[in-house]
MDAnalysis code that builds the backbone (N, CA, C; Angstrom):
import MDAnalysis as mda
import numpy as np

u = mda.Universe.empty(360, n_residues=120, atom_resindex=np.repeat(np.arange(120), 3), trajectory=True)
u.add_TopologyAttr("name", ["N", "CA", "C"] * 120)
u.add_TopologyAttr("resid", np.arange(1, 121))
u.add_TopologyAttr("resname", ["MET", "LYS", "LEU", "CYS", "LEU", "ARG", "LEU", "CYS", "VAL", "PHE", "VAL", "PHE", "ALA", "ILE", "VAL", "CYS", "LEU", "ASN", "SER", "ALA", "TYR", "GLY", "VAL", "PRO", "ALA", "ASP", "PRO", "ARG", "GLY", "HIS", "THR", "ILE", "VAL", "GLN", "PRO", "ASN", "GLY", "LYS", "THR", "LEU", "THR", "TYR", "TYR", "LEU", "LYS", "GLY", "ASP", "GLU", "HIS", "LEU", "HIS", "TRP", "PHE", "GLU", "SER", "LEU", "ASP", "GLY", "TYR", "THR", "LEU", "LEU", "LYS", "ASN", "GLU", "GLN", "GLY", "ASP", "LEU", "GLU", "PHE", "ALA", "CYS", "VAL", "ASP", "GLU", "LYS", "GLY", "ILE", "LEU", "GLN", "PRO", "SER", "GLY", "ILE", "LEU", "ALA", "CYS", "ASN", "GLN", "GLU", "GLU", "ARG", "ASP", "GLU", "ILE", "GLU", "LEU", "SER", "PHE", "LEU", "SER", "THR", "ILE", "LYS", "PRO", "LYS", "LEU", "PHE", "TYR", "SER", "LYS", "GLU", "GLN", "LEU", "LYS", "HIS", "ILE", "LYS", "ARG"])
u.atoms.positions = np.array([
    [0.820, -1.202, 0.000],
    [0.000, 0.000, 0.000],
    [0.860, 1.260, 0.000],
    [1.883, 1.282, 0.858],
    [2.770, 2.446, 0.903],
    [3.502, 2.630, -0.415],
    [3.888, 1.540, -1.039],
    [4.586, 1.616, -2.318],
    [3.670, 2.216, -3.391],
    [2.427, 1.804, -3.408],
    [1.461, 2.337, -4.369],
    [1.245, 3.831, -4.147],
    [1.126, 4.246, -2.902],
    [0.942, 5.663, -2.578],
    [2.163, 6.471, -3.001],
    [3.339, 5.953, -2.720],
    [4.576, 6.642, -3.118],
    [4.668, 6.763, -4.639],
    [4.312, 5.705, -5.321],
    [4.343, 5.720, -6.780],
    [3.362, 6.760, -7.333],
    [2.171, 6.813, -6.765],
    [1.166, 7.804, -7.200],
    [1.658, 9.225, -6.958],
    [2.244, 9.478, -5.797],
    [2.774, 10.808, -5.478],
    [3.909, 11.156, -6.437],
    [4.777, 10.207, -6.721],
    [5.890, 10.421, -7.636],
    [5.390, 10.776, -9.038],
    [4.434, 10.008, -9.543],
    [3.876, 10.264, -10.882],
    [3.196, 11.633, -10.912],
    [2.441, 11.956, -9.888],
    [1.776, 13.251, -9.817],
    [2.800, 14.391, -9.829],
    [3.876, 14.234, -9.059],
    [4.923, 15.267, -9.008],
    [5.589, 15.446, -10.367],
    [5.869, 14.360, -11.038],
    [6.485, 14.436, -12.368],
    [5.566, 15.154, -13.351],
    [4.288, 14.829, -13.343],
    [3.330, 15.473, -14.241],
    [3.255, 16.971, -13.952],
    [3.205, 17.347, -12.680],
    [3.132, 18.769, -12.309],
    [4.397, 19.509, -12.710],
    [5.552, 18.931, -12.471],
    [6.812, 19.578, -12.831],
    [6.963, 19.701, -14.337],
    [6.543, 18.687, -15.052],
    [6.658, 18.707, -16.498],
    [5.823, 19.830, -17.109],
    [4.646, 20.082, -16.559],
    [3.794, 21.136, -17.111],
    [4.283, 22.529, -16.728],
    [5.160, 22.632, -15.746],
    [5.676, 23.931, -15.324],
    [6.759, 24.447, -16.260],
    [7.387, 23.569, -17.005],
    [8.457, 23.955, -17.913],
    [7.966, 23.921, -19.346],
    [8.446, 24.866, -20.129],
    [8.075, 24.891, -21.527],
    [8.979, 24.003, -22.351],
    [8.438, 23.442, -23.399],
    [9.216, 22.641, -24.329],
    [9.823, 23.585, -25.351],
    [11.137, 23.512, -25.592],
    [11.766, 24.426, -26.545],
    [11.198, 24.267, -27.952],
    [11.238, 25.354, -28.689],
    [10.767, 25.340, -30.075],
    [11.702, 24.506, -30.943],
    [11.182, 24.048, -32.042],
    [11.950, 23.281, -33.024],
    [13.069, 24.168, -33.584],
    [14.334, 23.782, -33.444],
    [15.437, 24.647, -33.873],
    [15.690, 24.648, -35.385],
    [15.015, 23.775, -36.116],
    [15.233, 23.715, -37.565],
    [14.544, 24.880, -38.272],
    [15.101, 25.287, -39.374],
    [14.483, 26.324, -40.177],
    [13.272, 25.798, -40.923],
    [12.319, 26.679, -41.171],
    [11.104, 26.345, -41.912],
    [11.009, 27.313, -43.086],
    [10.644, 26.807, -44.249],
    [10.542, 27.650, -45.435],
    [9.101, 27.656, -45.936],
    [8.617, 28.868, -46.223],
    [7.264, 29.040, -46.758],
    [7.317, 30.016, -47.931],
    [6.253, 30.036, -48.703],
    [6.078, 31.046, -49.746],
    [4.991, 31.985, -49.253],
    [5.312, 33.266, -49.199],
    [4.377, 34.276, -48.730],
    [3.341, 34.593, -49.829],
    [2.236, 35.243, -49.460],
    [1.204, 35.576, -50.463],
    [1.710, 36.426, -51.628],
    [2.790, 37.183, -51.422],
    [3.346, 38.002, -52.503],
    [4.289, 37.196, -53.406],
    [4.420, 35.884, -53.145],
    [5.250, 35.014, -53.980],
    [6.693, 34.909, -53.531],
    [7.082, 35.696, -52.531],
    [8.461, 35.654, -52.052],
    [8.638, 34.540, -51.020],
    [9.859, 34.045, -50.938],
    [10.180, 32.943, -50.041],
    [10.684, 33.477, -48.704],
    [10.308, 32.781, -47.643],
    [10.776, 33.137, -46.300],
    [11.215, 31.869, -45.586],
    [12.449, 31.881, -45.095],
    [12.934, 30.828, -44.217],
    [13.088, 31.451, -42.846],
    [12.511, 30.808, -41.847],
    [12.489, 31.377, -40.500],
    [12.725, 30.298, -39.457],
    [13.038, 30.766, -38.254],
    [13.164, 29.895, -37.086],
    [12.031, 30.205, -36.126],
    [11.500, 29.181, -35.499],
    [10.553, 29.355, -34.415],
    [11.369, 29.419, -33.135],
    [11.154, 30.441, -32.319],
    [11.907, 30.641, -31.085],
    [10.968, 30.540, -29.889],
    [11.524, 30.238, -28.719],
    [10.753, 30.202, -27.489],
    [10.284, 28.807, -27.141],
    [9.105, 28.734, -26.498],
    [8.501, 27.459, -26.105],
    [6.988, 27.568, -26.243],
    [6.238, 26.597, -25.697],
    [4.788, 26.649, -25.905],
    [4.110, 27.772, -25.129],
    [4.786, 28.344, -24.160],
    [4.205, 29.437, -23.381],
    [4.472, 30.797, -24.015],
    [5.637, 30.942, -24.633],
    [6.038, 32.211, -25.237],
    [6.837, 31.887, -26.492],
    [6.338, 32.306, -27.636],
    [7.059, 32.009, -28.866],
    [6.918, 33.151, -29.869],
    [7.862, 33.166, -30.795],
    [7.900, 34.163, -31.854],
    [8.707, 33.558, -32.988],
    [8.797, 34.277, -34.080],
    [9.521, 33.817, -35.251],
    [10.683, 34.763, -35.514],
    [11.718, 34.237, -36.179],
    [12.880, 35.056, -36.479],
    [13.391, 34.705, -37.866],
    [13.727, 35.727, -38.646],
    [14.290, 35.499, -39.979],
    [15.709, 34.948, -39.835],
    [16.263, 34.461, -40.933],
    [17.623, 33.920, -40.888],
    [18.642, 34.965, -40.456],
    [18.372, 36.238, -40.760],
    [19.303, 37.296, -40.357],
    [18.877, 37.987, -39.062],
    [17.977, 37.357, -38.297],
    [17.700, 37.800, -36.938],
    [16.569, 38.778, -36.728],
    [15.816, 39.124, -37.758],
    [14.698, 40.043, -37.563],
    [13.507, 39.306, -36.965],
    [12.870, 39.924, -35.985],
    [11.703, 39.339, -35.343],
    [10.519, 39.409, -36.298],
    [9.760, 38.326, -36.357],
    [8.608, 38.226, -37.240],
    [7.371, 37.905, -36.414],
    [6.247, 38.481, -36.791],
    [4.975, 38.195, -36.134],
    [3.919, 37.912, -37.193],
    [2.917, 37.128, -36.823],
    [1.817, 36.855, -37.745],
    [0.852, 38.027, -37.763],
    [0.373, 38.359, -38.949],
    [-0.667, 39.383, -39.067],
    [-2.033, 38.718, -38.904],
    [-3.099, 39.470, -39.095],
    [-4.453, 38.944, -38.893],
    [-4.792, 37.803, -39.855],
    [-4.137, 37.769, -41.008],
    [-4.384, 36.704, -41.980],
    [-3.499, 35.482, -41.721],
    [-2.583, 35.584, -40.764],
    [-1.694, 34.475, -40.445],
    [-0.387, 34.483, -41.214],
    [-0.137, 35.562, -41.977],
    [1.112, 35.680, -42.734],
    [2.180, 36.329, -41.848],
    [3.444, 35.994, -42.082],
    [4.530, 36.534, -41.269],
    [5.017, 37.876, -41.805],
    [5.029, 38.855, -40.921],
    [5.519, 40.196, -41.237],
    [6.707, 40.514, -40.347],
    [7.537, 41.447, -40.796],
    [8.589, 41.950, -39.927],
    [7.905, 42.646, -38.749],
    [8.446, 42.469, -37.569],
    [7.880, 43.108, -36.384],
    [8.488, 44.492, -36.201],
    [7.732, 45.362, -35.556],
    [8.222, 46.678, -35.184],
    [7.691, 46.990, -33.787],
    [8.189, 48.064, -33.222],
    [7.770, 48.476, -31.889],
    [7.052, 49.816, -32.019],
    [5.844, 49.916, -31.441],
    [5.111, 51.177, -31.515],
    [5.617, 52.165, -30.469],
    [4.981, 53.333, -30.401],
    [5.421, 54.394, -29.491],
    [5.317, 54.008, -28.022],
    [4.516, 52.996, -27.710],
    [4.375, 52.530, -26.326],
    [5.320, 51.366, -26.011],
    [6.130, 50.969, -27.005],
    [7.060, 49.862, -26.815],
    [6.458, 48.492, -27.053],
    [5.270, 48.470, -27.679],
    [4.572, 47.214, -27.927],
    [5.039, 46.606, -29.251],
    [5.433, 45.351, -29.215],
    [5.849, 44.638, -30.415],
    [4.612, 44.286, -31.225],
    [4.649, 44.595, -32.519],
    [3.491, 44.358, -33.374],
    [3.935, 44.116, -34.809],
    [3.076, 43.495, -35.630],
    [3.402, 43.328, -37.050],
    [3.502, 44.695, -37.725],
    [4.404, 44.815, -38.676],
    [4.672, 46.106, -39.320],
    [3.787, 46.392, -40.522],
    [3.163, 45.357, -41.080],
    [2.426, 45.541, -42.326],
    [3.273, 45.193, -43.540],
    [4.536, 44.819, -43.312],
    [5.439, 44.465, -44.409],
    [5.750, 42.981, -44.327],
    [5.314, 42.238, -45.344],
    [5.561, 40.801, -45.366],
    [7.058, 40.511, -45.348],
    [7.442, 39.535, -44.562],
    [8.844, 39.152, -44.459],
    [9.249, 38.270, -45.629],
    [10.519, 38.353, -46.001],
    [11.075, 37.483, -47.035],
    [12.571, 37.351, -46.788],
    [13.187, 36.436, -47.505],
    [14.621, 36.226, -47.367],
    [15.400, 37.419, -47.923],
    [16.617, 37.589, -47.426],
    [17.454, 38.739, -47.790],
    [17.582, 38.944, -49.300],
    [17.828, 37.873, -50.029],
    [18.099, 38.001, -51.457],
    [16.868, 38.418, -52.270],
    [15.686, 38.394, -51.673],
    [14.461, 38.769, -52.384],
    [13.911, 40.129, -51.960],
    [14.579, 40.813, -51.045],
    [14.053, 42.084, -50.531],
    [14.185, 43.208, -51.543],
    [13.112, 43.995, -51.634],
    [13.122, 45.150, -52.521],
    [13.445, 46.414, -51.719],
    [13.383, 47.551, -52.374],
    [13.732, 48.828, -51.730],
    [12.841, 49.156, -50.537],
    [11.557, 48.849, -50.629],
    [10.626, 49.148, -49.532],
    [11.009, 48.342, -48.294],
    [11.247, 47.059, -48.482],
    [11.624, 46.194, -47.352],
    [12.973, 46.608, -46.764],
    [13.942, 46.878, -47.625],
    [15.263, 47.293, -47.149],
    [15.203, 48.635, -46.419],
    [14.405, 49.545, -46.936],
    [14.242, 50.848, -46.297],
    [13.624, 50.689, -44.912],
    [12.578, 49.866, -44.810],
    [11.952, 49.631, -43.510],
    [12.941, 49.004, -42.539],
    [13.658, 47.978, -42.973],
    [14.591, 47.282, -42.078],
    [15.728, 48.188, -41.612],
    [16.021, 49.238, -42.368],
    [17.066, 50.176, -41.932],
    [16.597, 51.022, -40.745],
    [15.291, 50.985, -40.450],
    [14.748, 51.790, -39.342],
    [14.545, 50.987, -38.056],
    [14.743, 49.677, -38.125],
    [14.549, 48.845, -36.933],
    [15.797, 48.001, -36.679],
    [15.840, 47.404, -35.497],
    [16.944, 46.525, -35.134],
    [16.483, 45.074, -35.179],
    [17.414, 44.160, -35.445],
    [17.073, 42.742, -35.302],
    [16.838, 42.412, -33.823],
    [16.286, 41.246, -33.586],
    [16.098, 40.712, -32.225],
    [15.175, 41.577, -31.358],
    [14.153, 42.181, -31.959],
    [13.165, 42.897, -31.160],
    [12.431, 41.887, -30.287],
    [11.895, 42.346, -29.146],
    [11.238, 41.421, -28.232],
    [10.014, 42.077, -27.616],
    [9.155, 41.240, -27.058],
    [7.933, 41.716, -26.422],
    [8.241, 42.677, -25.275],
    [7.351, 43.643, -25.044],
    [7.490, 44.569, -23.921],
    [7.148, 43.845, -22.619],
    [7.528, 44.437, -21.500],
    [7.192, 43.850, -20.193],
    [5.676, 43.729, -20.031],
    [4.951, 44.720, -20.518],
    [3.486, 44.690, -20.433],
    [2.916, 43.530, -21.254],
    [3.447, 43.326, -22.452],
    [2.975, 42.213, -23.268],
    [3.293, 40.883, -22.610],
    [4.472, 40.763, -22.006],
    [4.863, 39.511, -21.351],
    [3.917, 39.171, -20.200],
    [3.437, 40.188, -19.489],
    [2.492, 39.934, -18.398],
    [1.238, 39.263, -18.926],
    [0.744, 39.706, -20.073],
    [-0.479, 39.164, -20.653],
    [-0.241, 37.808, -21.316],
    [0.915, 37.634, -21.924],
    [1.216, 36.385, -22.609],
    [1.394, 35.249, -21.617],
    [2.050, 35.497, -20.511],
    [2.386, 34.443, -19.557],
    [1.244, 34.061, -18.634],
    [0.082, 34.654, -18.785],
    [-1.073, 34.313, -17.933],
    [-1.615, 32.977, -18.264],
])
């Protein structure tokens, strides 16, 4: 009886601890064709609790309302949001995309306020 109780407590503890930690994102690159016909290879970063996308050259990407990946930007309040510019690989970028990317930094991240809402 004591052995069964110990085993049940052990299994319960393992299940609880396992759900407390996030599973890392798949480190392999993924390639898609965007609605504008351009190719995008990206990495999924984070875990199941907090995740985002990143281009091969490190720009943060977010999904827009249609589910397409756009370069991310930060608004005046510091909130990370889609920019309205579809992401693509470096070799396919036109003047508009290059001009936009010259105004932002790679590796943008969620604001502290956004993290509070995401981690709930």
